[in-house]
Backbone bond lengths (Angstrom), bond angles and torsions (degrees), N, CA, C in turn:
res aa  C-N    CA-C-N  psi(-1)  N-CA   C-N-CA  omega(-1)  CA-C   N-CA-C  phi
1 X - - - 1.448 - - 1.507 109.46 -
2 X 1.324 117.98 131.90 1.460 120.89 -178.82 1.513 108.50 -88.53
3 X 1.331 121.35 134.64 1.451 122.90 -179.90 1.507 110.44 -58.80
4 X 1.312 117.49 144.74 1.452 121.93 -177.18 1.506 111.25 -82.11
5 X 1.364 116.06 148.76 1.447 120.73 173.17 1.502 107.17 -102.22
6 X 1.336 118.98 108.71 1.457 121.85 -174.22 1.516 109.73 -82.38
7 X 1.313 116.12 125.03 1.457 122.34 -179.15 1.506 107.46 -137.73
8 X 1.323 117.38 151.56 1.451 120.26 179.53 1.512 110.54 -55.32
9 X 1.328 117.32 128.14 1.454 122.51 -171.22 1.506 114.64 -58.82
10 X 1.346 116.76 -55.12 1.462 118.31 -175.40 1.524 111.45 -66.61
11 X 1.304 116.58 -33.59 1.460 118.83 177.25 1.511 110.98 -60.22
12 X 1.345 116.42 -43.87 1.469 120.52 178.42 1.519 110.81 -63.26
13 X 1.349 116.98 -40.38 1.459 119.63 -176.77 1.523 111.06 -63.43
14 X 1.339 115.77 -50.21 1.457 118.56 -179.48 1.515 111.71 -65.51
15 X 1.337 116.21 -35.35 1.459 119.73 177.11 1.516 110.65 -63.26
16 X 1.348 117.09 -43.98 1.461 120.62 -179.78 1.525 110.42 -63.27
17 X 1.351 116.61 -41.22 1.463 119.55 179.97 1.524 110.46 -65.83
18 X 1.324 116.31 -40.37 1.460 120.28 178.95 1.520 111.35 -64.47
19 X 1.331 115.92 -45.83 1.470 120.72 179.35 1.507 110.47 -58.97
20 X 1.351 116.24 -41.77 1.457 120.11 -178.67 1.526 111.16 -61.16
21 X 1.358 116.36 -45.88 1.459 119.52 -178.38 1.525 110.79 -63.23
22 X 1.315 116.73 -43.91 1.456 120.58 -179.81 1.511 111.56 -60.66
23 X 1.317 117.21 -44.50 1.464 120.09 -174.57 1.522 112.34 -75.19
24 X 1.318 116.59 -27.26 1.460 118.50 174.27 1.527 109.44 -64.83
25 X 1.330 116.42 -37.74 1.454 119.34 179.37 1.520 111.03 -70.65
26 X 1.331 116.64 -33.31 1.458 120.21 -175.92 1.511 113.00 -77.31
27 X 1.317 117.22 -22.94 1.459 118.73 -175.06 1.523 110.96 -145.80
28 X 1.333 116.47 63.50 1.453 119.82 -178.92 1.514 112.27 -63.45
29 X 1.330 117.42 -27.88 1.458 120.87 -177.04 1.510 112.12 -66.27
30 X 1.326 118.61 -18.40 1.461 120.39 -178.28 1.520 112.26 -92.19
31 X 1.349 118.00 2.28 1.455 121.18 -178.63 1.515 110.28 -76.39
32 X 1.350 115.60 127.02 1.453 120.43 178.17 1.517 109.89 -94.97
33 X 1.343 116.59 148.84 1.458 120.73 178.38 1.511 110.28 -68.59
34 X 1.339 116.71 136.71 1.461 122.57 174.93 1.517 108.02 -120.13
35 X 1.331 116.94 170.29 1.447 120.53 178.43 1.526 108.68 -60.43
36 X 1.342 117.84 127.17 1.463 119.82 -175.14 1.516 111.42 -69.13
37 X 1.350 115.65 147.98 1.452 122.33 174.40 1.517 107.77 -123.65
38 X 1.323 116.54 143.35 1.452 119.64 177.23 1.523 108.68 -72.35
39 X 1.335 115.98 165.60 1.459 120.58 -176.80 1.527 111.71 -62.84
40 X 1.335 117.14 -26.87 1.454 120.92 -176.53 1.528 112.78 -90.36
41 X 1.321 117.36 -3.09 1.450 121.05 -179.07 1.518 110.73 -99.97
42 X 1.336 114.76 144.30 1.456 121.05 174.81 1.508 108.33 -125.57
43 X 1.302 116.25 123.42 1.467 120.44 -179.20 1.517 109.14 -76.30
44 X 1.330 116.31 127.41 1.462 121.71 177.91 1.524 108.43 -129.20
45 X 1.324 117.74 116.32 1.464 120.53 176.94 1.527 111.26 -58.55
46 X 1.319 115.58 147.59 1.459 121.77 178.47 1.521 109.05 -109.44
47 X 1.317 117.00 119.57 1.457 121.73 178.53 1.524 110.42 -73.46
48 X 1.322 115.79 144.56 1.457 121.62 -178.95 1.531 109.77 -115.57
49 X 1.349 116.87 144.40 1.474 119.41 -178.74 1.521 113.67 -78.65
50 X 1.338 116.77 -15.82 1.467 120.21 -179.02 1.524 109.81 -119.77
51 X 1.319 115.19 152.99 1.457 121.99 -175.72 1.521 111.33 -92.39
52 X 1.329 115.78 133.43 1.464 122.97 176.34 1.519 107.67 -130.40
53 X 1.325 116.69 138.70 1.466 120.43 -179.09 1.534 110.02 -58.28
54 X 1.328 118.37 129.51 1.461 120.94 -178.12 1.520 112.25 -73.58
55 X 1.332 114.92 154.51 1.463 121.24 175.42 1.521 109.45 -74.38
56 X 1.311 116.08 137.07 1.463 120.99 179.63 1.527 110.03 -83.33
57 X 1.316 116.08 131.81 1.456 121.28 177.97 1.520 111.01 -118.66
58 X 1.332 115.74 157.26 1.469 121.43 177.30 1.526 108.58 -117.10
59 X 1.326 116.51 132.53 1.450 121.67 -173.10 1.534 109.89 -133.96
60 X 1.327 116.10 140.84 1.462 121.64 -176.07 1.527 109.74 -135.68
61 X 1.322 115.91 138.17 1.458 121.95 172.01 1.527 107.63 -112.16
62 X 1.329 115.66 130.17 1.462 121.50 179.77 1.523 109.36 -95.10
63 X 1.323 116.25 129.59 1.457 121.05 -179.49 1.514 112.71 -80.11
64 X 1.317 115.86 -179.94 1.462 121.35 -177.82 1.516 112.52 -64.20
65 X 1.334 116.70 -25.59 1.461 119.43 -179.60 1.527 112.49 -85.86
66 X 1.351 116.26 4.54 1.459 120.41 176.42 1.513 114.72 84.99
67 X 1.327 117.35 6.40 1.463 120.80 178.88 1.530 109.71 -112.99
68 X 1.339 117.88 155.15 1.467 120.41 179.59 1.530 111.13 -61.45
69 X 1.342 116.07 132.26 1.460 120.24 177.16 1.522 111.76 -117.45
70 X 1.330 116.98 -14.73 1.464 122.09 171.86 1.520 108.04 -138.29
71 X 1.314 115.62 134.40 1.451 121.06 173.88 1.522 107.84 -135.83
72 X 1.330 115.86 133.40 1.466 119.78 -179.16 1.515 109.56 -143.10
73 X 1.309 114.72 138.60 1.466 122.47 173.13 1.519 106.30 -124.84
74 X 1.337 116.64 122.00 1.465 118.61 -174.15 1.529 110.76 -163.10
75 X 1.310 114.73 148.54 1.454 122.08 168.01 1.513 107.48 -108.92
76 X 1.339 118.04 129.57 1.462 121.36 -173.17 1.527 111.29 -122.67
77 X 1.315 114.84 135.51 1.465 121.67 178.70 1.529 108.98 -129.10
78 X 1.332 116.05 126.80 1.456 121.54 174.33 1.528 108.26 -87.51
79 X 1.319 116.69 134.08 1.465 121.75 179.35 1.525 107.70 -119.86
80 X 1.330 115.84 118.27 1.464 122.37 -174.98 1.529 109.73 -114.15
81 X 1.316 116.04 137.44 1.459 122.22 173.75 1.520 108.57 -108.63
82 X 1.330 115.87 120.29 1.464 121.67 -178.25 1.520 108.80 -145.80
83 X 1.330 115.87 130.74 1.463 121.17 -179.73 1.525 111.40 53.77
84 X 1.346 115.36 42.30 1.464 122.74 178.05 1.530 113.36 61.59
85 X 1.337 116.28 18.30 1.460 121.73 175.94 1.522 109.36 -119.82
86 X 1.323 115.92 157.61 1.461 121.38 179.72 1.521 109.58 -108.23
87 X 1.328 115.38 132.05 1.455 122.18 -178.93 1.522 108.61 -125.16
88 X 1.351 115.54 156.99 1.464 119.96 -172.60 1.529 110.35 -132.24
89 X 1.337 114.72 147.54 1.461 121.08 172.72 1.515 108.65 -146.11
90 X 1.335 115.96 126.10 1.465 121.36 -179.83 1.528 110.80 -96.99
91 X 1.310 115.16 136.14 1.460 120.57 176.64 1.526 108.78 -74.13
92 X 1.332 116.01 121.59 1.460 121.79 -178.35 1.530 109.15 -90.92
93 X 1.343 118.12 112.41 1.472 120.16 -176.68 1.521 113.74 -56.49
94 X 1.335 118.10 -28.93 1.465 120.13 -177.12 1.530 112.13 -71.52
95 X 1.323 117.70 -16.44 1.467 121.01 179.45 1.533 112.29 -104.95
96 X 1.305 116.37 -7.15 1.462 120.37 -172.96 1.524 111.64 -73.20
97 X 1.335 115.62 135.81 1.461 122.26 170.54 1.531 107.20 -102.34
98 X 1.311 115.93 129.77 1.461 121.87 -175.41 1.522 109.95 -107.48
99 X 1.316 116.41 131.53 1.463 120.81 175.57 1.515 108.75 -146.60
100 X 1.317 115.85 170.25 1.459 119.25 179.48 1.506 111.28 155.44
101 X 1.316 115.55 -169.76 1.456 120.89 179.65 1.524 108.60 -159.34
102 X 1.316 116.25 167.32 1.459 122.06 175.42 1.520 109.38 -132.55
103 X 1.317 116.35 121.81 1.451 121.63 173.28 1.518 108.99 -103.08
104 X 1.310 115.98 -165.77 1.461 119.60 179.98 1.523 112.27 -70.98
105 X 1.339 115.36 -42.32 1.464 120.03 -176.51 1.521 113.84 -122.81
106 X 1.318 117.47 -3.72 1.468 120.89 -179.51 1.517 109.85 -138.79
107 X 1.330 115.67 143.55 1.465 121.20 179.90 1.513 108.56 -144.52
108 X 1.331 115.84 154.68 1.459 120.65 -177.41 1.523 110.69 -133.08
109 X 1.327 115.44 135.11 1.458 122.71 171.00 1.519 107.16 -120.70
110 X 1.339 116.49 119.08 1.460 122.21 179.74 1.522 109.58 -116.48
111 X 1.325 115.70 127.64 1.464 122.47 176.51 1.527 107.29 -116.81
112 X 1.339 116.47 114.23 1.459 120.07 -177.11 1.513 110.49 -128.45
113 X 1.326 115.77 161.75 1.454 122.62 175.38 1.524 109.04 -106.79
114 X 1.340 118.13 161.46 1.467 121.19 -178.00 1.526 112.22 -51.15
115 X 1.327 115.71 140.77 1.451 120.81 178.73 1.513 114.07 69.41
116 X 1.342 116.82 18.50 1.468 120.97 -177.12 1.521 111.42 55.17
117 X 1.342 115.88 35.51 1.466 120.17 179.21 1.519 111.46 -66.79
118 X 1.313 116.98 -26.27 1.468 121.11 173.58 1.515 108.63 -156.83
119 X 1.304 114.94 159.55 1.449 119.80 178.59 1.517 110.94 -151.45
120 X 1.316 114.80 145.87 1.459 121.93 177.07 1.522 106.63 -137.69
121 X 1.337 116.96 115.59 1.451 121.99 -171.87 1.528 110.87 -120.69
122 X 1.324 115.57 125.18 1.459 122.29 176.55 1.528 108.50 -110.14
123 X 1.318 116.94 119.80 1.463 121.02 175.88 1.526 108.51 -104.29
124 X 1.330 115.43 113.54 1.464 121.61 -179.52 1.524 110.18 -90.67
125 X 1.319 115.08 148.70 1.455 120.18 176.41 1.521 109.60 -136.02
126 X 1.324 115.03 139.12 1.463 120.86 176.88 1.516 108.62 -107.06
127 X 1.329 115.13 127.46 1.462 120.94 -177.71 1.520 108.75 -135.90
128 X 1.320 116.59 107.82 1.459 122.05 -174.55 1.532 108.74 58.33
129 X 1.333 117.49 -117.18 1.469 120.62 -179.26 1.519 112.23 -102.67
130 X 1.327 117.58 17.31 1.457 122.20 -176.14 1.521 111.02 -118.37
131 X 1.337 116.29 142.80 1.463 122.63 175.63 1.528 108.05 -127.51
132 X 1.329 116.89 134.28 1.458 120.42 -178.16 1.522 109.86 -152.95
133 X 1.333 115.56 167.72 1.463 121.34 173.93 1.522 107.24 -90.51
134 X 1.336 116.06 113.60 1.463 120.71 -177.60 1.526 111.51 -84.89
135 X 1.331 116.98 -34.73 1.465 121.25 -178.85 1.529 109.37 -133.73
136 X 1.314 114.92 135.86 1.467 122.00 175.46 1.519 107.35 -127.97
137 X 1.332 116.24 117.78 1.465 121.87 -176.98 1.522 109.56 -125.09
138 X 1.322 116.41 141.09 1.465 120.52 178.67 1.523 109.55 -145.24
139 X 1.329 115.51 150.43 1.465 120.96 172.13 1.526 108.93 -148.31
140 X 1.321 115.77 156.12 1.464 121.77 -177.12 1.522 108.49 -148.08
141 X 1.348 115.88 127.16 1.468 121.89 177.88 1.526 108.57 -117.62
142 X 1.332 117.71 82.43 1.468 121.50 -174.81 1.521 112.38 -90.41
143 X 1.323 115.09 173.96 1.446 119.86 166.75 1.522 107.72 -63.69
144 X 1.350 118.22 151.77 1.472 119.58 -178.99 1.524 111.67 -51.22
145 X 1.330 115.25 136.32 1.463 120.50 -174.31 1.523 112.68 -70.40
146 X 1.323 117.54 -25.18 1.462 119.43 -175.61 1.528 109.24 -149.94
147 X 1.320 115.93 167.08 1.456 120.94 176.59 1.528 108.89 -65.13
148 X 1.309 114.68 130.23 1.453 118.53 -178.81 1.513 113.34 89.32
149 X 1.342 116.98 -10.71 1.462 119.93 176.99 1.533 110.08 -77.32
150 X 1.302 116.63 145.47 1.450 121.28 -179.47 1.523 110.85 -86.84
151 X 1.349 115.08 158.27 1.460 119.43 169.81 1.524 108.10 -59.88
152 X 1.310 115.45 135.50 1.453 118.72 -171.55 1.520 110.56 -152.09
153 X 1.305 116.27 147.43 1.460 121.67 172.31 1.521 108.64 -109.53
154 X 1.322 115.33 123.53 1.462 120.91 178.62 1.532 107.19 -98.88
155 X 1.298 116.62 131.33 1.454 118.62 -176.92 1.522 110.97 -153.14
156 X 1.324 113.46 162.12 1.456 119.16 180.00 1.513 109.83 -179.44
157 X 1.320 115.64 176.70 1.465 119.79 -178.17 1.510 110.62 -160.17
158 X 1.305 114.33 158.90 1.460 123.09 168.29 1.527 105.19 -122.84
159 X 1.323 116.29 121.75 1.459 120.24 -174.98 1.529 111.17 -124.55
160 X 1.317 113.76 159.82 1.464 121.51 177.95 1.525 112.35 54.62
161 X 1.333 115.94 42.41 1.454 121.71 176.71 1.524 109.53 -117.42
162 X 1.310 115.72 174.43 1.458 121.19 174.11 1.525 107.42 -121.89
163 X 1.346 114.61 79.83 1.453 121.11 -179.40 1.525 110.04 -90.79
164 X 1.327 116.38 144.45 1.467 122.45 172.27 1.531 111.01 54.82
165 X 1.301 116.02 46.57 1.467 121.33 -174.61 1.524 111.97 -79.39
166 X 1.322 115.69 138.87 1.468 122.16 176.72 1.523 108.66 -149.67
167 X 1.305 116.15 162.27 1.463 120.18 177.23 1.527 109.27 -70.32
168 X 1.319 116.00 152.89 1.459 120.75 178.30 1.523 109.92 -57.66
169 X 1.328 116.10 132.01 1.462 121.27 -178.17 1.513 113.50 90.84
170 X 1.345 117.28 -7.70 1.455 121.79 176.11 1.527 109.83 -107.49
171 X 1.317 115.41 162.38 1.460 120.50 175.87 1.524 108.99 -108.71
172 X 1.322 115.35 154.04 1.464 120.87 173.77 1.520 107.21 -98.34
173 X 1.340 116.94 131.89 1.456 120.58 -176.84 1.524 110.38 -133.02
174 X 1.339 115.23 134.41 1.464 120.35 177.98 1.518 109.05 -152.98
175 X 1.316 116.94 105.51 1.460 120.67 179.33 1.529 111.30 -79.18
176 X 1.335 116.34 -24.96 1.464 120.22 177.64 1.526 109.72 -68.31
177 X 1.331 116.94 137.34 1.457 120.60 179.09 1.521 110.78 -65.94
178 X 1.327 115.91 138.09 1.463 122.01 178.96 1.522 109.29 -123.13
179 X 1.320 116.81 124.37 1.464 121.70 177.73 1.523 109.25 -98.19
180 X 1.321 115.85 129.10 1.460 121.62 -178.39 1.528 108.20 -124.39
181 X 1.309 116.12 120.25 1.461 121.24 179.69 1.520 109.37 -81.62
182 X 1.323 116.47 122.07 1.455 121.35 -176.49 1.522 113.00 -104.72
183 X 1.312 116.61 -24.69 1.461 121.10 -178.17 1.513 109.80 -162.89
184 X 1.329 116.49 -178.32 1.456 120.63 -176.13 1.529 112.16 -65.89
185 X 1.334 117.12 -25.60 1.466 120.43 -177.30 1.525 113.41 -123.40
186 X 1.307 117.90 3.62 1.464 120.00 -175.99 1.523 111.67 -135.98
187 X 1.334 114.85 131.13 1.460 122.58 171.18 1.519 107.58 -130.36
188 X 1.311 116.13 161.51 1.460 121.05 176.33 1.514 107.69 -127.10
189 X 1.330 116.03 136.94 1.460 120.53 176.60 1.524 107.76 -115.45
190 X 1.326 115.81 125.47 1.461 122.12 -178.40 1.521 108.82 -114.61
191 X 1.325 116.11 131.63 1.450 120.73 -179.83 1.519 111.82 -132.58
192 X 1.331 116.66 155.75 1.469 122.50 -179.34 1.529 110.03 51.31
193 X 1.319 114.66 47.25 1.460 121.66 -173.49 1.522 111.44 -87.77
194 X 1.332 114.82 133.24 1.457 121.52 167.49 1.509 107.40 -148.85
195 X 1.325 116.88 129.41 1.462 119.24 -178.34 1.518 110.99 -150.65
196 X 1.322 113.24 155.78 1.462 120.56 -179.66 1.518 108.34 -156.25
197 X 1.331 116.04 142.15 1.462 120.62 179.69 1.519 110.54 -133.35
198 X 1.342 114.25 155.48 1.465 125.75 174.52 1.527 113.68 78.40
199 X 1.321 118.79 -53.50 1.471 119.69 -174.16 1.525 110.15 -123.90
200 X 1.338 116.10 103.32 1.460 121.40 176.14 1.523 108.69 -124.85
201 X 1.303 116.29 118.70 1.462 120.94 -179.11 1.516 109.70 -77.36
202 X 1.330 117.15 113.60 1.473 122.81 -179.70 1.521 111.53 56.37
203 X 1.342 116.87 31.01 1.454 120.63 177.15 1.513 114.78 74.14
204 X 1.335 117.07 11.13 1.464 121.53 -177.50 1.527 110.29 -108.86
205 X 1.329 114.69 154.16 1.460 119.18 176.95 1.524 110.88 -63.82
206 X 1.331 115.59 145.28 1.455 120.70 172.20 1.517 110.09 -82.68
207 X 1.310 116.36 -168.83 1.469 121.38 178.27 1.525 108.90 -54.92
208 X 1.318 117.08 132.79 1.460 121.52 -175.56 1.526 111.20 -85.28
209 X 1.327 116.09 128.66 1.454 122.12 172.26 1.526 107.56 -89.62
210 X 1.305 116.57 118.46 1.457 121.79 -176.22 1.527 110.82 -78.11
211 X 1.339 116.19 135.77 1.463 119.67 178.81 1.530 109.87 -76.50
212 X 1.343 116.04 160.48 1.461 120.78 -176.89 1.530 112.83 -61.76
213 X 1.351 120.44 -41.15 1.473 119.03 178.12 1.530 112.65 -59.64
214 X 1.340 117.07 -39.84 1.467 120.11 177.18 1.524 110.58 -66.25
215 X 1.338 116.16 -41.52 1.461 120.88 179.42 1.525 110.05 -61.57
216 X 1.336 115.93 -47.10 1.468 119.96 179.75 1.525 111.08 -61.70
217 X 1.331 115.89 -43.25 1.467 119.52 -178.28 1.516 111.42 -65.57
218 X 1.328 116.68 -30.62 1.461 120.74 -179.69 1.528 112.04 -82.36
219 X 1.353 116.28 -38.77 1.451 120.75 -173.45 1.529 112.93 -86.04
220 X 1.317 117.63 -38.84 1.476 120.64 -174.63 1.527 112.81 -56.12
221 X 1.347 120.16 -43.75 1.476 118.53 177.25 1.531 112.68 -58.68
222 X 1.339 117.56 -36.68 1.465 120.71 177.39 1.529 110.94 -66.93
223 X 1.341 115.76 -39.91 1.463 119.59 178.61 1.528 110.35 -64.43
224 X 1.330 115.85 -44.91 1.470 119.74 179.34 1.527 110.23 -61.83
225 X 1.335 115.84 -42.58 1.463 119.90 179.41 1.525 110.60 -62.10
226 X 1.340 116.54 -42.93 1.464 120.49 179.58 1.526 111.31 -64.47
227 X 1.338 116.75 -39.91 1.468 120.70 178.80 1.522 110.51 -64.54
228 X 1.342 116.80 -43.80 1.469 120.32 179.88 1.521 111.37 -63.34
229 X 1.340 115.64 -41.61 1.467 119.49 178.13 1.528 109.72 -64.05
230 X 1.351 116.09 -41.51 1.456 119.73 178.09 1.517 112.26 -61.69
231 X 1.336 116.54 -44.20 1.466 120.45 178.13 1.529 111.29 -63.41
232 X 1.337 115.53 -39.19 1.462 119.36 178.70 1.527 110.79 -63.80
233 X 1.341 116.68 -43.76 1.466 120.19 178.67 1.525 111.23 -63.43
234 X 1.337 116.63 -41.66 1.467 120.11 178.46 1.522 110.43 -61.61
235 X 1.338 116.22 -42.30 1.461 120.60 -179.88 1.526 111.19 -63.46
236 X 1.349 115.53 -45.27 1.473 119.73 -179.53 1.522 110.57 -63.86
237 X 1.331 116.52 -44.93 1.462 120.34 -179.96 1.531 110.88 -63.72
238 X 1.335 116.97 -39.09 1.472 120.50 178.44 1.519 111.13 -63.39
239 X 1.345 116.33 -42.48 1.468 120.33 179.10 1.531 110.87 -64.37
240 X 1.346 115.94 -41.83 1.463 119.43 178.92 1.522 110.97 -64.76
241 X 1.330 117.41 -39.05 1.453 121.58 179.45 1.526 111.16 -66.06
242 X 1.342 115.65 -43.24 1.470 119.79 177.62 1.521 110.97 -62.49
243 X 1.322 115.50 -42.30 1.466 120.04 -179.79 1.524 110.66 -63.95
244 X 1.327 116.96 -40.66 1.461 121.02 -179.18 1.530 110.74 -66.20
245 X 1.321 117.63 -39.10 1.460 121.48 179.18 1.533 110.60 -65.15
246 X 1.326 115.30 -39.32 1.461 118.53 178.55 1.526 110.94 -63.48
247 X 1.317 115.88 -41.77 1.465 119.63 178.52 1.531 110.64 -61.93
248 X 1.330 115.91 -43.61 1.469 119.65 179.53 1.525 110.29 -62.60
249 X 1.286 118.67 -37.47 1.459 122.04 177.83 1.500 112.23 -64.19
250 X 1.320 118.24 -41.13 1.463 122.56 178.82 1.518 110.75 -63.16
251 X 1.363 116.43 -40.34 1.475 119.74 -178.76 1.542 111.65 -65.06
252 X 1.370 117.83 -36.82 1.468 119.87 179.17 1.528 111.68 -65.96
253 X 1.301 118.12 -33.25 1.468 120.70 176.85 1.519 110.93 -67.95
């Protein structure tokens, strides 16, 4: 679990809304079509009491030179705590609007739902030969989670960190789900994650840097298997040695 960065709630909300508007203007070409809503309709996410694996979506930001400068594949789940209960909402890739930009040393990928009902913002930073997500911000304005609950926006962020770090020209990959606490009432769970910013050869991911949870999940079974085989060999050798000593004892008699 990543430690949360506590920030004033409303300040984060207005900041996220402002950032979204600015980046939509800066990169209209990266906007994906979502299900249309009439002017009188407002999209409100519905929180669910049970957890379901989110659908994985693929998102691309096109740079000023017309080539992809950010590529991300991820399934995202918002986790809300309200009235001492946990509620879930999965980001649906078919409704997501994608925006962002790429500068020389900083890049942004914003995933939002119609009407700014939710947002997930990744701010990438390039430092020497390393690329990482320095800031991760999310907010969610769902229908009230329970009877008697008020309309509420849940939001939070993790800032000044080095998340999903990889060498320049490489991608960060982690199929294992990662839960990141963003605020007192909001966490985000990311699964089947792969992302890369600034340098993409022909719009494709570079060599994938495997995350530690994936490495552990892949290596630990081999280690356990090797230990069991070692213990089995030790046991067999011990039995053979004991048997041989007994035979030698019988011959001396």
